[in-house]
C-alpha positions as a Python dict, from the first residue, in 0.01 Angstrom:
ca = {
    (1, 'M'): (0, 0, 0),
    (2, 'Q'): (137, -336, -98),
    (3, 'I'): (319, -377, -377),
    (4, 'L'): (381, -665, -511),
    (5, 'L'): (730, -689, -733),
    (6, 'I'): (757, -949, -1000),
    (7, 'G'): (1148, -994, -1058),
    (8, 'K'): (1347, -874, -832),
    (9, 'N'): (1703, -871, -978),
    (10, 'G'): (1707, -757, -1320),
    (11, 'Q'): (1803, -419, -1340),
    (12, 'L'): (1472, -256, -1440),
    (13, 'G'): (1338, -421, -1103),
    (14, 'W'): (1609, -315, -884),
    (15, 'E'): (1543, 14, -994),
    (16, 'L'): (1179, -30, -963),
    (17, 'R'): (1133, -180, -615),
    (18, 'R'): (1448, 150, -491),
    (19, 'T'): (1127, 411, -632),
    (20, 'L'): (835, 218, -585),
    (21, 'L'): (963, 169, -189),
    (22, 'P'): (860, 520, -152),
    (23, 'L'): (522, 463, -155),
    (24, 'G'): (421, 173, 74),
    (25, 'Q'): (554, -204, 122),
    (26, 'V'): (699, -373, -122),
    (27, 'V'): (706, -707, -218),
    (28, 'A'): (959, -789, -450),
    (29, 'L'): (1027, -1154, -569),
    (30, 'D'): (1250, -1386, -867),
    (31, 'Y'): (1097, -1587, -1122),
    (32, 'P'): (1268, -1972, -895),
    (33, 'E'): (1070, -1838, -592),
    (34, 'I'): (719, -1790, -740),
    (35, 'D'): (547, -2026, -881),
    (36, 'L'): (255, -1893, -1165),
    (37, 'A'): (186, -2281, -1361),
    (38, 'D'): (-137, -2423, -1240),
}
């Protein structure tokens, strides 16, 4: 399973990434790395 995590640098993002790793591939990005504007 692939999991997209937005906000990897915060405390919650760090804990979520560590917790989700056993469930599948985690793609962790932070806000400056993505452009959500259209």
